[in-house]
N, C-alpha and C positions, 0 to 999 in steps of 0.2 A: 665930627670927624668920622670917617669910615675906615675900615681896616681889612687887610688880608691877613688871616690868622691861621693857626692850627688850634682846634679845640682839644682840650686835654683828653687823655684816654679815660675810659669809664671809671676806673678806680679813683684817679686823682681829680676827675671832674666832680665826683661826689665829695671827696675830701675837701676840695676848695669851696664847694657850696656850703658844706657844714661849717667850715672855718669862717666864711663870710657871715653866716647866720649867727655864729658865736660872737663875732666882733660887733655885729649889729645889736645883739641882745645885751652884751656886757658893756659896750661903750657907745652905742648909738650910731655906729658908723654905717652909713647907707650910700655913700657916694659911688661905691663900686658897682651898685646895681644899675647905674646908668648904662653899662654894658654887661648884662646879666648872664654872660656865658663864660665859664672858666676857660681861658685861652692864653696864648702868647702871640704877639703881633710881629709880622715881618715888614709890613709896609702900612702906613696910614696916609690918608689924603683928604683934602676937602671934598673931592668928588671923583667918582670913577665913571667910565663909560660902561654901564652895567651890562647891557646885552653882549657887547664884545668881550667884556671881562669874564662873564660866565663861560663863554666858549673857550677863552684863553685858559682859564683855571682848569677846565676839563682836560684840555690838550696837555697842559703842563703837568698835571697830576698823572696822566697815563705814562709819562716819561720818567716818573720818579718812583722809587721804592720807599717803603716805610723805613724808619730809623729810630734810634733811641737817643734820648737826652738825659742829662742828670741835672738836678738842682742842688743848691747848697746854701744854707743859711738864710738870713734875712738882710735886707738892705733898704736904703732910703735914697730916693732922688730928692735933693734939697731944693729949696726955693720958696717962693711965696705960697705955692700949693704943693707941699711935699707929697710924695708917692711912696707908700710902704709896699715892698714887693719881695718875692722869692726869686733870687737870681738863677738863671739858667746858665750852666757852664757851656761855653761854646766849644764845639769839637769840629773836626774836619768835615764830617758829613753835614752837620747843621750849617756850617759856614758855606759849603759848596751849594747847598740847596738855596740858601738865602741869596747868595751872590747871583746864581742863575735866575732866580725869580726877579730880582731887581733889574738885571740886565735885560731880560725879555720885556718886563713892564715898560722900561724906558724905550726900548726899540719900537714897541707897538703903540706907545703914547696913550696908555689906557687910563691915566689919571691926571688930575690937575691939582696943584696946591699940596704936593706931598711933603712930608716932614723929613728933613735931612737927618734928624736924630735916629732914623731907622735905616739910614744908608749903611751898607756893609762895613764901611771903614769906621763907623762910630756906634753901631748898633749894640745895645746892651739888652739881650733878650731877658724877659722876666714875666712872672705871673703876678699880677697886681692883687694885693690884699686890701689896700685902702687908698683912696684919692678923693679929692674935692672937699672932703670934710676932715682930713688929717691936719692937725695943727700941733704946736709945741706942747699944749696942755694935755690933749688926749694921747699924744705920742709918748709922753712921759709915763703914762699908765699902760699903754698897749705893749710897749717893748718889754718891760719886765714880765708881763703876762705871757708873752710868746717866747721869751728868750731861752727857756729850758727845753723847748720842743726840737725834735729832729726834723729838719727840712731837707735832708739829703735823700732825694727820691730818684728812682729810675722810671722814666716815662717812655711809652711807645708813641711815636708820632706817625699817624696813618691817614691824615686828612689835610686838606687846604680849604679854607672857608672864607666867605665874605660876610662881615658884619657891616650893615648899612643902615643909615638913618632914614627911615621910611616916612618921616614927618610926625609920627606918633612916638618915636623913640628908636632905640637901636634894635635891629632885628637880624636874625640869621637869614641872609638873602640867598646864599648858595653854599653848598658843601660838595667838594670833590674828594673821593677816597683816592689815596695814592694808588696808582695802577688801576683806577676805575672811577666812575662818576655817578653821583647820586644828587639830584636836585632836591632842595628843601622847599 
């Protein structure tokens, strides 16, 4: 899967990297390193039309201003492959940004095989702490380990990026600063 995301601001990027390393060292959790960039996703798809998408992301970003989001607590997407995450509290600005992005992506037909779980009507924005190797056995140890920590954070969102599978793994294929553009 590929995704259109925002990378976390410098402070929380480092906090999440340290937390991933701690969970790796304490519990052997490594699945999150499949996509080794602390981020949250707006849209994921099997494939994107990358050259056109890069142009689109630059153009879209120049029309958007940075904004703030807040996180709160710990949560779990249940199922055969549970996902442990920090929920992002949806606010008006985040919702408007996400809805506009989805609307324009659909209009320009820049993806194929997108996930409806990220559609604005059902999207649950989050920062992933563990997936692929989370199970009921290690979760029973991880949750008590993390449950006393404060995950109420204020983050500054100032970018839009593309994480793309380049054949050797997930890579940062593009990053646009809101109100400006920088290629990676």
